[in-house]
All heavy atoms as a GROMACS GRO file, in nm:
protein
  623
    1MET      N    1   0.083  -0.116   0.003
    1MET     CA    2   0.002   0.000  -0.005
    1MET      C    3   0.093   0.120  -0.003
    1MET      O    4   0.210   0.120  -0.029
    1MET     CB    5  -0.095  -0.004   0.128
    1MET     CG    6  -0.186  -0.117   0.125
    1MET     SD    7  -0.340  -0.067   0.054
    1MET     CE    8  -0.386  -0.218  -0.014
    2GLY      N    9   0.036   0.231   0.028
    2GLY     CA   10   0.098   0.374   0.014
    2GLY      C   11   0.227   0.387   0.099
    2GLY      O   12   0.330   0.399   0.061
    3LEU      N   13   0.212   0.384   0.237
    3LEU     CA   14   0.322   0.416   0.327
    3LEU      C   15   0.416   0.297   0.338
    3LEU      O   16   0.536   0.326   0.371
    3LEU     CB   17   0.261   0.445   0.464
    3LEU     CG   18   0.190   0.576   0.493
    3LEU    CD1   19   0.148   0.598   0.627
    3LEU    CD2   20   0.284   0.695   0.447
    4SER      N   21   0.370   0.182   0.322
    4SER     CA   22   0.472   0.069   0.335
    4SER      C   23   0.579   0.072   0.243
    4SER      O   24   0.690   0.017   0.275
    4SER     CB   25   0.395  -0.066   0.325
    4SER     OG   26   0.332  -0.077   0.202
    5LYS      N   27   0.578   0.143   0.121
    5LYS     CA   28   0.676   0.156   0.033
    5LYS      C   29   0.791   0.247   0.084
    5LYS      O   30   0.909   0.210   0.082
    5LYS     CB   31   0.631   0.214  -0.094
    5LYS     CG   32   0.533   0.128  -0.176
    5LYS     CD   33   0.491   0.200  -0.298
    5LYS     CE   34   0.386   0.125  -0.372
    5LYS     NZ   35   0.329   0.196  -0.479
    6HIS      N   36   0.757   0.354   0.160
    6HIS     CA   37   0.844   0.446   0.204
    6HIS      C   38   0.889   0.417   0.358
    6HIS      O   39   1.001   0.452   0.400
    6HIS     CB   40   0.775   0.591   0.214
    6HIS     CG   41   0.724   0.619   0.070
    6HIS    ND1   42   0.821   0.648  -0.028
    6HIS    CD2   43   0.601   0.629   0.021
    6HIS    CE1   44   0.750   0.687  -0.130
    6HIS    NE2   45   0.613   0.677  -0.108
    7PHE      N   46   0.808   0.348   0.434
    7PHE     CA   47   0.845   0.325   0.576
    7PHE      C   48   0.810   0.165   0.596
    7PHE      O   49   0.702   0.124   0.632
    7PHE     CB   50   0.748   0.403   0.668
    7PHE     CG   51   0.761   0.559   0.651
    7PHE    CD1   52   0.660   0.619   0.586
    7PHE    CD2   53   0.877   0.622   0.698
    7PHE    CE1   54   0.680   0.757   0.566
    7PHE    CE2   55   0.894   0.754   0.677
    7PHE     CZ   56   0.783   0.826   0.613
    8PRO      N   57   0.917   0.099   0.570
    8PRO     CA   58   0.888  -0.054   0.596
    8PRO      C   59   0.864  -0.088   0.737
    8PRO      O   60   0.922  -0.024   0.823
    8PRO     CB   61   1.026  -0.115   0.546
    8PRO     CG   62   1.127  -0.009   0.530
    8PRO     CD   63   1.046   0.122   0.521
    9LYS      N   64   0.770  -0.177   0.753
    9LYS     CA   65   0.735  -0.207   0.886
    9LYS      C   66   0.829  -0.318   0.943
    9LYS      O   67   0.874  -0.403   0.874
    9LYS     CB   68   0.588  -0.277   0.881
    9LYS     CG   69   0.483  -0.172   0.839
    9LYS     CD   70   0.342  -0.239   0.853
    9LYS     CE   71   0.247  -0.133   0.816
    9LYS     NZ   72   0.115  -0.182   0.810
   10VAL      N   73   0.849  -0.301   1.079
   10VAL     CA   74   0.921  -0.406   1.150
   10VAL      C   75   0.821  -0.519   1.184
   10VAL      O   76   0.716  -0.507   1.238
   10VAL     CB   77   0.990  -0.343   1.278
   10VAL    CG1   78   1.063  -0.445   1.359
   10VAL    CG2   79   1.074  -0.213   1.248
   11GLU      N   80   0.865  -0.646   1.144
   11GLU     CA   81   0.784  -0.750   1.167
   11GLU      C   82   0.790  -0.790   1.324
   11GLU      O   83   0.889  -0.787   1.375
   11GLU     CB   84   0.839  -0.870   1.100
   11GLU     CG   85   0.807  -0.870   0.944
   11GLU     CD   86   0.665  -0.875   0.909
   11GLU    OE1   87   0.586  -0.941   0.976
   11GLU    OE2   88   0.618  -0.800   0.814
   12LYS      N   89   0.675  -0.828   1.378
   12LYS     CA   90   0.661  -0.873   1.511
   12LYS      C   91   0.660  -1.026   1.515
   12LYS      O   92   0.565  -1.082   1.524
   12LYS     CB   93   0.541  -0.818   1.583
   12LYS     CG   94   0.537  -0.663   1.582
   12LYS     CD   95   0.404  -0.617   1.644
   12LYS     CE   96   0.414  -0.466   1.650
   12LYS     NZ   97   0.285  -0.407   1.700
   13LYS      N   98   0.778  -1.083   1.499
   13LYS     CA   99   0.794  -1.234   1.478
   13LYS      C  100   0.756  -1.304   1.598
   13LYS      O  101   0.690  -1.402   1.600
   13LYS     CB  102   0.935  -1.261   1.435
   13LYS     CG  103   0.967  -1.230   1.292
   13LYS     CD  104   0.906  -1.318   1.198
   13LYS     CE  105   0.941  -1.292   1.060
   13LYS     NZ  106   0.874  -1.366   0.962
   14ALA      N  107   0.788  -1.253   1.720
   14ALA     CA  108   0.768  -1.322   1.840
   14ALA      C  109   0.612  -1.348   1.860
   14ALA      O  110   0.573  -1.451   1.900
   14ALA     CB  111   0.827  -1.261   1.967
   15GLN      N  112   0.538  -1.236   1.847
   15GLN     CA  113   0.392  -1.247   1.865
   15GLN      C  114   0.328  -1.342   1.749
   15GLN      O  115   0.242  -1.404   1.782
   15GLN     CB  116   0.335  -1.102   1.850
   15GLN     CG  117   0.371  -1.016   1.975
   15GLN     CD  118   0.305  -0.871   1.955
   15GLN    OE1  119   0.250  -0.845   1.846
   15GLN    NE2  120   0.318  -0.801   2.064
   16THR      N  121   0.385  -1.331   1.630
   16THR     CA  122   0.331  -1.400   1.527
   16THR      C  123   0.359  -1.545   1.552
   16THR      O  124   0.260  -1.636   1.523
   16THR     CB  125   0.385  -1.361   1.393
   16THR    OG1  126   0.368  -1.227   1.375
   16THR    CG2  127   0.324  -1.438   1.279
   17ILE      N  128   0.472  -1.585   1.599
   17ILE     CA  129   0.506  -1.724   1.616
   17ILE      C  130   0.424  -1.780   1.733
   17ILE      O  131   0.377  -1.891   1.713
   17ILE     CB  132   0.663  -1.739   1.643
   17ILE    CG1  133   0.744  -1.705   1.521
   17ILE    CG2  134   0.693  -1.888   1.703
   17ILE    CD1  135   0.893  -1.697   1.545
   18VAL      N  136   0.394  -1.706   1.832
   18VAL     CA  137   0.323  -1.751   1.946
   18VAL      C  138   0.179  -1.781   1.906
   18VAL      O  139   0.122  -1.877   1.940
   18VAL     CB  140   0.340  -1.657   2.070
   18VAL    CG1  141   0.229  -1.696   2.177
   18VAL    CG2  142   0.467  -1.663   2.121
   19LEU      N  143   0.126  -1.672   1.838
   19LEU     CA  144  -0.016  -1.690   1.788
   19LEU      C  145  -0.020  -1.816   1.682
   19LEU      O  146  -0.126  -1.893   1.713
   19LEU     CB  147  -0.050  -1.564   1.712
   19LEU     CG  148  -0.190  -1.565   1.656
   19LEU    CD1  149  -0.295  -1.579   1.760
   19LEU    CD2  150  -0.227  -1.431   1.593
   20THR      N  151   0.076  -1.830   1.595
   20THR     CA  152   0.053  -1.941   1.508
   20THR      C  153   0.070  -2.081   1.578
   20THR      O  154  -0.008  -2.170   1.549
   20THR     CB  155   0.169  -1.927   1.401
   20THR    OG1  156   0.164  -1.803   1.340
   20THR    CG2  157   0.169  -2.035   1.303
   21ALA      N  158   0.152  -2.080   1.673
   21ALA     CA  159   0.171  -2.199   1.750
   21ALA      C  160   0.049  -2.242   1.827
   21ALA      O  161   0.000  -2.350   1.832
   21ALA     CB  162   0.290  -2.183   1.851
   22ALA      N  163  -0.021  -2.139   1.887
   22ALA     CA  164  -0.135  -2.159   1.965
   22ALA      C  165  -0.259  -2.204   1.865
   22ALA      O  166  -0.339  -2.298   1.913
   22ALA     CB  167  -0.183  -2.037   2.033
   23LEU      N  168  -0.258  -2.142   1.747
   23LEU     CA  169  -0.355  -2.194   1.666
   23LEU      C  170  -0.336  -2.323   1.603
   23LEU      O  171  -0.436  -2.402   1.575
   23LEU     CB  172  -0.372  -2.079   1.541
   23LEU     CG  173  -0.439  -1.950   1.575
   23LEU    CD1  174  -0.422  -1.852   1.473
   23LEU    CD2  175  -0.579  -1.960   1.632
   24LEU      N  176  -0.218  -2.362   1.583
   24LEU     CA  177  -0.187  -2.492   1.529
   24LEU      C  178  -0.217  -2.597   1.634
   24LEU      O  179  -0.252  -2.706   1.616
   24LEU     CB  180  -0.039  -2.515   1.493
   24LEU     CG  181  -0.003  -2.434   1.355
   24LEU    CD1  182   0.152  -2.441   1.328
   24LEU    CD2  183  -0.068  -2.514   1.242
   25LEU      N  184  -0.191  -2.553   1.764
   25LEU     CA  185  -0.221  -2.651   1.871
   25LEU      C  186  -0.384  -2.672   1.888
   25LEU      O  187  -0.431  -2.779   1.937
   25LEU     CB  188  -0.160  -2.604   2.007
   25LEU     CG  189  -0.020  -2.613   2.030
   25LEU    CD1  190   0.032  -2.553   2.148
   25LEU    CD2  191   0.025  -2.768   2.033
   26SER      N  192  -0.456  -2.569   1.837
   26SER     CA  193  -0.598  -2.582   1.835
   26SER      C  194  -0.655  -2.666   1.709
   26SER      O  195  -0.771  -2.670   1.692
   26SER     CB  196  -0.660  -2.448   1.831
   26SER     OG  197  -0.625  -2.374   1.939
   27ARG      N  198  -0.560  -2.722   1.639
   27ARG     CA  199  -0.593  -2.810   1.526
   27ARG      C  200  -0.650  -2.725   1.412
   27ARG      O  201  -0.730  -2.790   1.339
   27ARG     CB  202  -0.675  -2.932   1.565
   27ARG     CG  203  -0.610  -3.012   1.658
   27ARG     CD  204  -0.689  -3.138   1.682
   27ARG     NE  205  -0.626  -3.220   1.786
   27ARG     CZ  206  -0.674  -3.338   1.827
   27ARG    NH1  207  -0.786  -3.371   1.793
   27ARG    NH2  208  -0.601  -3.407   1.928
   28ILE      N  209  -0.609  -2.602   1.399
   28ILE     CA  210  -0.656  -2.522   1.272
   28ILE      C  211  -0.547  -2.542   1.170
   28ILE      O  212  -0.427  -2.530   1.195
   28ILE     CB  213  -0.666  -2.374   1.317
   28ILE    CG1  214  -0.768  -2.354   1.424
   28ILE    CG2  215  -0.699  -2.292   1.190
   28ILE    CD1  216  -0.789  -2.217   1.478
   29PRO      N  217  -0.579  -2.578   1.044
   29PRO     CA  218  -0.481  -2.599   0.929
   29PRO      C  219  -0.393  -2.479   0.915
   29PRO      O  220  -0.436  -2.369   0.923
   29PRO     CB  221  -0.572  -2.630   0.822
   29PRO     CG  222  -0.712  -2.669   0.874
   29PRO     CD  223  -0.721  -2.600   1.006
   30ALA      N  224  -0.274  -2.501   0.886
   30ALA     CA  225  -0.175  -2.413   0.864
   30ALA      C  226  -0.204  -2.311   0.746
   30ALA      O  227  -0.180  -2.188   0.748
   30ALA     CB  228  -0.037  -2.465   0.838
   31GLU      N  229  -0.275  -2.371   0.651
   31GLU     CA  230  -0.316  -2.284   0.527
   31GLU      C  231  -0.412  -2.174   0.572
   31GLU      O  232  -0.404  -2.065   0.532
   31GLU     CB  233  -0.372  -2.387   0.413
   31GLU     CG  234  -0.418  -2.311   0.286
   31GLU     CD  235  -0.475  -2.389   0.186
   31GLU    OE1  236  -0.455  -2.521   0.198
   31GLU    OE2  237  -0.548  -2.345   0.114
   32ILE      N  238  -0.513  -2.212   0.643
   32ILE     CA  239  -0.611  -2.125   0.705
   32ILE      C  240  -0.541  -2.016   0.787
   32ILE      O  241  -0.569  -1.904   0.776
   32ILE     CB  242  -0.724  -2.197   0.764
   32ILE    CG1  243  -0.798  -2.286   0.673
   32ILE    CG2  244  -0.810  -2.096   0.834
   32ILE    CD1  245  -0.903  -2.366   0.738
   33ILE      N  246  -0.448  -2.054   0.869
   33ILE     CA  247  -0.388  -1.962   0.962
   33ILE      C  248  -0.316  -1.866   0.876
   33ILE      O  249  -0.307  -1.748   0.895
   33ILE     CB  250  -0.284  -2.039   1.059
   33ILE    CG1  251  -0.380  -2.114   1.151
   33ILE    CG2  252  -0.198  -1.937   1.134
   33ILE    CD1  253  -0.281  -2.213   1.230
   34ASN      N  254  -0.230  -1.913   0.768
   34ASN     CA  255  -0.148  -1.817   0.692
   34ASN      C  256  -0.246  -1.726   0.606
   34ASN      O  257  -0.212  -1.608   0.595
   34ASN     CB  258  -0.067  -1.909   0.584
   34ASN     CG  259   0.041  -1.973   0.651
   34ASN    OD1  260   0.086  -1.941   0.759
   34ASN    ND2  261   0.090  -2.082   0.602
   35ARG      N  262  -0.356  -1.775   0.557
   35ARG     CA  263  -0.455  -1.696   0.480
   35ARG      C  264  -0.505  -1.579   0.582
   35ARG      O  265  -0.518  -1.464   0.535
   35ARG     CB  266  -0.563  -1.767   0.420
   35ARG     CG  267  -0.532  -1.817   0.283
   35ARG     CD  268  -0.650  -1.861   0.213
   35ARG     NE  269  -0.676  -1.993   0.272
   35ARG     CZ  270  -0.793  -2.050   0.265
   35ARG    NH1  271  -0.884  -2.015   0.200
   35ARG    NH2  272  -0.809  -2.180   0.329
   36SER      N  273  -0.548  -1.612   0.702
   36SER     CA  274  -0.604  -1.519   0.792
   36SER      C  275  -0.509  -1.427   0.827
   36SER      O  276  -0.531  -1.302   0.851
   36SER     CB  277  -0.666  -1.591   0.906
   36SER     OG  278  -0.576  -1.658   0.981
   37MET      N  279  -0.382  -1.468   0.858
   37MET     CA  280  -0.278  -1.373   0.904
   37MET      C  281  -0.242  -1.270   0.795
   37MET      O  282  -0.222  -1.148   0.821
   37MET     CB  283  -0.140  -1.448   0.936
   37MET     CG  284  -0.162  -1.532   1.054
   37MET     SD  285  -0.164  -1.458   1.218
   37MET     CE  286   0.024  -1.470   1.250
   38ASP      N  287  -0.244  -1.317   0.665
   38ASP     CA  288  -0.215  -1.238   0.538
   38ASP      C  289  -0.333  -1.134   0.542
   38ASP      O  290  -0.310  -1.014   0.503
   38ASP     CB  291  -0.210  -1.310   0.419
   38ASP     CG  292  -0.167  -1.237   0.309
   38ASP    OD1  293  -0.072  -1.150   0.318
   38ASP    OD2  294  -0.213  -1.248   0.190
   39SER      N  295  -0.464  -1.172   0.554
   39SER     CA  296  -0.568  -1.088   0.542
   39SER      C  297  -0.565  -0.978   0.654
   39SER      O  298  -0.592  -0.858   0.630
   39SER     CB  299  -0.711  -1.171   0.560
   39SER     OG  300  -0.716  -1.251   0.457
   40CYS      N  301  -0.532  -1.025   0.775
   40CYS     CA  302  -0.523  -0.925   0.890
   40CYS      C  303  -0.408  -0.812   0.851
   40CYS      O  304  -0.420  -0.710   0.885
   40CYS     CB  305  -0.489  -0.986   1.015
   40CYS     SG  306  -0.624  -1.084   1.086
   41ARG      N  307  -0.295  -0.854   0.797
   41ARG     CA  308  -0.185  -0.771   0.755
   41ARG      C  309  -0.231  -0.679   0.653
   41ARG      O  310  -0.205  -0.553   0.673
   41ARG     CB  311  -0.073  -0.863   0.712
   41ARG     CG  312   0.068  -0.777   0.711
   41ARG     CD  313   0.175  -0.870   0.669
   41ARG     NE  314   0.185  -0.989   0.762
   41ARG     CZ  315   0.174  -1.114   0.734
   41ARG    NH1  316   0.151  -1.154   0.603
   41ARG    NH2  317   0.186  -1.211   0.826
   42ARG      N  318  -0.311  -0.719   0.556
   42ARG     CA  319  -0.365  -0.637   0.453
   42ARG      C  320  -0.457  -0.532   0.518
   42ARG      O  321  -0.463  -0.410   0.475
   42ARG     CB  322  -0.420  -0.709   0.343
   42ARG     CG  323  -0.321  -0.790   0.254
   42ARG     CD  324  -0.393  -0.857   0.148
   42ARG     NE  325  -0.288  -0.936   0.070
   42ARG     CZ  326  -0.330  -1.045  -0.005
   42ARG    NH1  327  -0.457  -1.067  -0.028
   42ARG    NH2  328  -0.240  -1.105  -0.072
   43MET      N  329  -0.548  -0.578   0.600
   43MET     CA  330  -0.648  -0.493   0.660
   43MET      C  331  -0.570  -0.383   0.736
   43MET      O  332  -0.619  -0.266   0.745
   43MET     CB  333  -0.753  -0.563   0.744
   43MET     CG  334  -0.842  -0.647   0.672
   43MET     SD  335  -0.978  -0.714   0.767
   43MET     CE  336  -0.896  -0.816   0.869
   44GLY      N  337  -0.461  -0.413   0.814
   44GLY     CA  338  -0.385  -0.323   0.876
   44GLY      C  339  -0.319  -0.212   0.790
   44GLY      O  340  -0.331  -0.102   0.821
   45ASP      N  341  -0.277  -0.253   0.673
   45ASP     CA  342  -0.227  -0.161   0.582
   45ASP      C  343  -0.332  -0.062   0.532
   45ASP      O  344  -0.310   0.054   0.516
   45ASP     CB  345  -0.158  -0.233   0.472
   45ASP     CG  346  -0.040  -0.308   0.495
   45ASP    OD1  347   0.023  -0.274   0.606
   45ASP    OD2  348   0.013  -0.395   0.427
   46VAL      N  349  -0.453  -0.122   0.496
   46VAL     CA  350  -0.556  -0.043   0.444
   46VAL      C  351  -0.598   0.048   0.552
   46VAL      O  352  -0.625   0.182   0.523
   46VAL     CB  353  -0.678  -0.132   0.412
   46VAL    CG1  354  -0.801  -0.042   0.375
   46VAL    CG2  355  -0.638  -0.206   0.279
   47PHE      N  356  -0.610   0.017   0.678
   47PHE     CA  357  -0.648   0.102   0.786
   47PHE      C  358  -0.544   0.206   0.808
   47PHE      O  359  -0.583   0.328   0.828
   47PHE     CB  360  -0.665   0.022   0.914
   47PHE     CG  361  -0.711   0.100   1.046
   47PHE    CD1  362  -0.837   0.153   1.037
   47PHE    CD2  363  -0.615   0.133   1.140
   47PHE    CE1  364  -0.887   0.237   1.146
   47PHE    CE2  365  -0.650   0.203   1.241
   47PHE     CZ  366  -0.787   0.259   1.251
   48ALA      N  367  -0.415   0.186   0.800
   48ALA     CA  368  -0.322   0.288   0.812
   48ALA      C  369  -0.330   0.392   0.699
   48ALA      O  370  -0.321   0.514   0.722
   48ALA     CB  371  -0.185   0.232   0.811
   49ASP      N  372  -0.358   0.343   0.576
   49ASP     CA  373  -0.382   0.430   0.462
   49ASP      C  374  -0.494   0.519   0.483
   49ASP      O  375  -0.505   0.644   0.469
   49ASP     CB  376  -0.386   0.356   0.338
   49ASP     CG  377  -0.239   0.294   0.294
   49ASP    OD1  378  -0.136   0.356   0.340
   49ASP    OD2  379  -0.240   0.220   0.204
   50LEU      N  380  -0.603   0.465   0.532
   50LEU     CA  381  -0.727   0.539   0.557
   50LEU      C  382  -0.706   0.641   0.662
   50LEU      O  383  -0.756   0.765   0.654
   50LEU     CB  384  -0.847   0.450   0.587
   50LEU     CG  385  -0.899   0.364   0.476
   50LEU    CD1  386  -1.011   0.267   0.524
   50LEU    CD2  387  -0.956   0.456   0.370
   51CYS      N  388  -0.633   0.612   0.762
   51CYS     CA  389  -0.611   0.713   0.868
   51CYS      C  390  -0.519   0.832   0.814
   51CYS      O  391  -0.555   0.949   0.838
   51CYS     CB  392  -0.526   0.650   0.986
   51CYS     SG  393  -0.625   0.536   1.091
   52LEU      N  394  -0.424   0.801   0.728
   52LEU     CA  395  -0.339   0.910   0.659
   52LEU      C  396  -0.434   0.989   0.574
   52LEU      O  397  -0.426   1.118   0.570
   52LEU     CB  398  -0.242   0.850   0.585
   52LEU     CG  399  -0.148   0.952   0.509
   52LEU    CD1  400  -0.063   1.036   0.610
   52LEU    CD2  401  -0.055   0.873   0.417
   53TYR      N  402  -0.518   0.934   0.497
   53TYR     CA  403  -0.610   1.005   0.402
   53TYR      C  404  -0.709   1.090   0.488
   53TYR      O  405  -0.736   1.208   0.452
   53TYR     CB  406  -0.683   0.919   0.309
   53TYR     CG  407  -0.595   0.834   0.221
   53TYR    CD1  408  -0.624   0.709   0.174
   53TYR    CD2  409  -0.471   0.888   0.171
   53TYR    CE1  410  -0.541   0.630   0.092
   53TYR    CE2  411  -0.388   0.817   0.082
   53TYR     CZ  412  -0.425   0.689   0.047
   53TYR     OH  413  -0.344   0.614  -0.029
   54PHE      N  414  -0.763   1.041   0.585
   54PHE     CA  415  -0.853   1.115   0.677
   54PHE      C  416  -0.790   1.233   0.737
   54PHE      O  417  -0.833   1.342   0.738
   54PHE     CB  418  -0.913   1.014   0.779
   54PHE     CG  419  -1.025   1.072   0.859
   54PHE    CD1  420  -1.142   1.126   0.797
   54PHE    CD2  421  -1.009   1.098   0.989
   54PHE    CE1  422  -1.246   1.165   0.863
   54PHE    CE2  423  -1.123   1.158   1.062
   54PHE     CZ  424  -1.236   1.188   0.991
   55PHE      N  425  -0.673   1.209   0.789
   55PHE     CA  426  -0.589   1.320   0.843
   55PHE      C  427  -0.559   1.432   0.744
   55PHE      O  428  -0.576   1.543   0.780
   55PHE     CB  429  -0.466   1.271   0.904
   55PHE     CG  430  -0.370   1.374   0.957
   55PHE    CD1  431  -0.394   1.430   1.074
   55PHE    CD2  432  -0.260   1.412   0.880
   55PHE    CE1  433  -0.301   1.546   1.125
   55PHE    CE2  434  -0.168   1.506   0.920
   55PHE     CZ  435  -0.196   1.576   1.047
   56THR      N  436  -0.520   1.391   0.624
   56THR     CA  437  -0.487   1.481   0.515
   56THR      C  438  -0.621   1.557   0.487
   56THR      O  439  -0.611   1.688   0.453
   56THR     CB  440  -0.431   1.403   0.391
   56THR    OG1  441  -0.314   1.332   0.437
   56THR    CG2  442  -0.392   1.502   0.285
   57PHE      N  443  -0.731   1.487   0.475
   57PHE     CA  444  -0.854   1.556   0.438
   57PHE      C  445  -0.895   1.667   0.542
   57PHE      O  446  -0.911   1.787   0.508
   57PHE     CB  447  -0.971   1.459   0.420
   57PHE     CG  448  -1.096   1.521   0.412
   57PHE    CD1  449  -1.139   1.576   0.290
   57PHE    CD2  450  -1.190   1.538   0.514
   57PHE    CE1  451  -1.268   1.646   0.279
   57PHE    CE2  452  -1.306   1.586   0.502
   57PHE     CZ  453  -1.347   1.649   0.388
   58ILE      N  454  -0.880   1.624   0.672
   58ILE     CA  455  -0.910   1.723   0.777
   58ILE      C  456  -0.818   1.840   0.782
   58ILE      O  457  -0.857   1.955   0.791
   58ILE     CB  458  -0.910   1.654   0.911
   58ILE    CG1  459  -1.039   1.553   0.917
   58ILE    CG2  460  -0.919   1.751   1.029
   58ILE    CD1  461  -1.035   1.472   1.035
   59LEU      N  462  -0.692   1.806   0.755
   59LEU     CA  463  -0.595   1.916   0.767
   59LEU      C  464  -0.608   2.016   0.649
   59LEU      O  465  -0.616   2.136   0.672
   59LEU     CB  466  -0.450   1.867   0.760
   59LEU     CG  467  -0.334   1.972   0.762
   59LEU    CD1  468  -0.333   2.029   0.907
   59LEU    CD2  469  -0.203   1.894   0.736
   60SER      N  470  -0.639   1.967   0.521
   60SER     CA  471  -0.662   2.054   0.412
   60SER      C  472  -0.797   2.128   0.429
   60SER      O  473  -0.808   2.258   0.395
   60SER     CB  474  -0.656   1.971   0.278
   60SER     OG  475  -0.761   1.882   0.284
   61HIS      N  476  -0.890   2.070   0.486
   61HIS     CA  477  -1.023   2.130   0.512
   61HIS      C  478  -1.000   2.253   0.605
   61HIS      O  479  -1.054   2.354   0.580
   61HIS     CB  480  -1.121   2.035   0.556
   61HIS     CG  481  -1.255   2.090   0.578
   61HIS    ND1  482  -1.303   2.141   0.703
   61HIS    CD2  483  -1.368   2.116   0.487
   61HIS    CE1  484  -1.417   2.193   0.685
   61HIS    NE2  485  -1.460   2.172   0.561
   62GLU      N  486  -0.932   2.224   0.708
   62GLU     CA  487  -0.906   2.336   0.816
   62GLU      C  488  -0.820   2.452   0.743
   62GLU      O  489  -0.850   2.571   0.775
   62GLU     CB  490  -0.840   2.275   0.922
   62GLU     CG  491  -0.922   2.192   1.018
   62GLU     CD  492  -1.053   2.269   1.075
   62GLU    OE1  493  -1.034   2.381   1.125
   62GLU    OE2  494  -1.158   2.208   1.074
   63ILE      N  495  -0.728   2.417   0.665
   63ILE     CA  496  -0.646   2.519   0.604
   63ILE      C  497  -0.721   2.600   0.508
   63ILE      O  498  -0.714   2.723   0.506
   63ILE     CB  499  -0.532   2.458   0.534
   63ILE    CG1  500  -0.423   2.404   0.632
   63ILE    CG2  501  -0.466   2.560   0.446
   63ILE    CD1  502  -0.296   2.336   0.574
   64LEU      N  503  -0.821   2.532   0.432
   64LEU     CA  504  -0.903   2.606   0.336
   64LEU      C  505  -0.993   2.695   0.412
   64LEU      O  506  -1.031   2.806   0.372
   64LEU     CB  507  -0.970   2.513   0.240
   64LEU     CG  508  -0.889   2.444   0.142
   64LEU    CD1  509  -0.959   2.347   0.061
   64LEU    CD2  510  -0.828   2.548   0.048
   65GLN      N  511  -1.053   2.650   0.525
   65GLN     CA  512  -1.134   2.739   0.608
   65GLN      C  513  -1.067   2.852   0.656
   65GLN      O  514  -1.132   2.965   0.671
   65GLN     CB  515  -1.197   2.652   0.720
   65GLN     CG  516  -1.320   2.568   0.674
   65GLN     CD  517  -1.394   2.516   0.805
   65GLN    OE1  518  -1.335   2.497   0.910
   65GLN    NE2  519  -1.520   2.493   0.788
   66LEU      N  520  -0.946   2.842   0.706
   66LEU     CA  521  -0.862   2.947   0.758
   66LEU      C  522  -0.827   3.050   0.647
   66LEU      O  523  -0.847   3.161   0.674
   66LEU     CB  524  -0.724   2.894   0.810
   66LEU     CG  525  -0.633   2.994   0.871
   66LEU    CD1  526  -0.699   3.050   0.995
   66LEU    CD2  527  -0.504   2.928   0.904
   67ILE      N  528  -0.804   2.998   0.522
   67ILE     CA  529  -0.776   3.094   0.410
   67ILE      C  530  -0.913   3.155   0.384
   67ILE      O  531  -0.905   3.282   0.359
   67ILE     CB  532  -0.714   3.021   0.304
   67ILE    CG1  533  -0.578   2.975   0.330
   67ILE    CG2  534  -0.718   3.106   0.180
   67ILE    CD1  535  -0.515   2.871   0.232
   68GLY      N  536  -1.024   3.081   0.383
   68GLY     CA  537  -1.143   3.150   0.335
   68GLY      C  538  -1.207   3.243   0.438
   68GLY      O  539  -1.276   3.330   0.402
   69SER      N  540  -1.164   3.239   0.562
   69SER     CA  541  -1.223   3.332   0.656
   69SER      C  542  -1.148   3.452   0.654
   69SER      O  543  -1.189   3.562   0.714
   69SER     CB  544  -1.206   3.259   0.809
   69SER     OG  545  -1.066   3.253   0.834
   70GLU      N  546  -1.038   3.466   0.581
   70GLU     CA  547  -0.963   3.591   0.568
   70GLU      C  548  -0.998   3.675   0.459
   70GLU      O  549  -0.924   3.775   0.431
   70GLU     CB  550  -0.809   3.570   0.586
   70GLU     CG  551  -0.773   3.512   0.718
   70GLU     CD  552  -0.618   3.462   0.719
   70GLU    OE1  553  -0.552   3.494   0.616
   70GLU    OE2  554  -0.579   3.420   0.827
   71THR      N  555  -1.102   3.650   0.395
   71THR     CA  556  -1.152   3.715   0.275
   71THR      C  557  -1.193   3.859   0.320
   71THR      O  558  -1.259   3.866   0.441
   71THR     CB  559  -1.246   3.654   0.189
   71THR    OG1  560  -1.358   3.619   0.266
   71THR    CG2  561  -1.200   3.526   0.129
   72PRO      N  562  -1.188   3.968   0.243
   72PRO     CA  563  -1.246   4.094   0.291
   72PRO      C  564  -1.390   4.086   0.309
   72PRO      O  565  -1.464   4.012   0.247
   72PRO     CB  566  -1.209   4.187   0.169
   72PRO     CG  567  -1.104   4.113   0.102
   72PRO     CD  568  -1.113   3.970   0.120
   73SER      N  569  -1.438   4.174   0.408
   73SER     CA  570  -1.578   4.159   0.441
   73SER      C  571  -1.676   4.210   0.318
   73SER      O  572  -1.790   4.162   0.325
   73SER     CB  573  -1.613   4.257   0.559
   73SER     OG  574  -1.570   4.384   0.532
   74TRP      N  575  -1.631   4.289   0.237
   74TRP     CA  576  -1.712   4.336   0.120
   74TRP      C  577  -1.735   4.223   0.015
   74TRP      O  578  -1.820   4.235  -0.061
   74TRP     CB  579  -1.659   4.456   0.052
   74TRP     CG  580  -1.501   4.440   0.008
   74TRP    CD1  581  -1.396   4.477   0.089
   74TRP    CD2  582  -1.465   4.405  -0.118
   74TRP    NE1  583  -1.287   4.450   0.007
   74TRP    CE2  584  -1.325   4.408  -0.117
   74TRP    CE3  585  -1.531   4.371  -0.237
   74TRP    CZ2  586  -1.251   4.371  -0.233
   74TRP    CZ3  587  -1.452   4.331  -0.343
   74TRP    CH2  588  -1.321   4.343  -0.344
   75THR      N  589  -1.645   4.123   0.030
   75THR     CA  590  -1.676   4.014  -0.075
   75THR      C  591  -1.766   3.896  -0.016
   75THR      O  592  -1.799   3.808  -0.084
   75THR     CB  593  -1.528   3.947  -0.114
   75THR    OG1  594  -1.470   3.906  -0.007
   75THR    CG2  595  -1.456   4.052  -0.195
   76ARG      N  596  -1.782   3.898   0.113
   76ARG     CA  597  -1.864   3.805   0.169
   76ARG      C  598  -2.007   3.817   0.139
   76ARG      O  599  -2.065   3.927   0.145
   76ARG     CB  600  -1.845   3.789   0.320
   76ARG     CG  601  -1.703   3.745   0.374
   76ARG     CD  602  -1.703   3.728   0.512
   76ARG     NE  603  -1.566   3.730   0.559
   76ARG     CZ  604  -1.516   3.753   0.676
   76ARG    NH1  605  -1.601   3.803   0.770
   76ARG    NH2  606  -1.388   3.733   0.705
   77LYS      N  607  -2.080   3.717   0.119
   77LYS     CA  608  -2.231   3.709   0.106
   77LYS      C  609  -2.292   3.706   0.245
   77LYS      O  610  -2.246   3.632   0.331
   77LYS     CB  611  -2.275   3.602   0.019
   77LYS     CG  612  -2.226   3.596  -0.116
   77LYS     CD  613  -2.289   3.493  -0.199
   77LYS     CE  614  -2.241   3.501  -0.346
   77LYS     NZ  615  -2.296   3.392  -0.426
   78ILE      N  616  -2.391   3.792   0.264
   78ILE     CA  617  -2.452   3.795   0.393
   78ILE      C  618  -2.577   3.709   0.399
   78ILE      O  619  -2.650   3.698   0.305
   78ILE     CB  620  -2.485   3.940   0.445
   78ILE    CG1  621  -2.349   4.015   0.458
   78ILE    CG2  622  -2.560   3.949   0.561
   78ILE    CD1  623  -2.366   4.166   0.486
   0.00000   0.00000   0.00000
């Protein structure tokens, strides 16, 4: 996704290994575990991108409001 190209994520191997081991002990097939872990990773990337886009939208909206509020009073519609 967007930010992962510029800011590579540090893998949390210890947590992943413990979680995978616990799920394998629960007799869940490894293929299903791998697919669900991959899906969770992708959802995390999408969520991070959405947060960035939302922040950018709010920031640009506030800047435009600030610029728009400094127009001369004779150009404003009442």
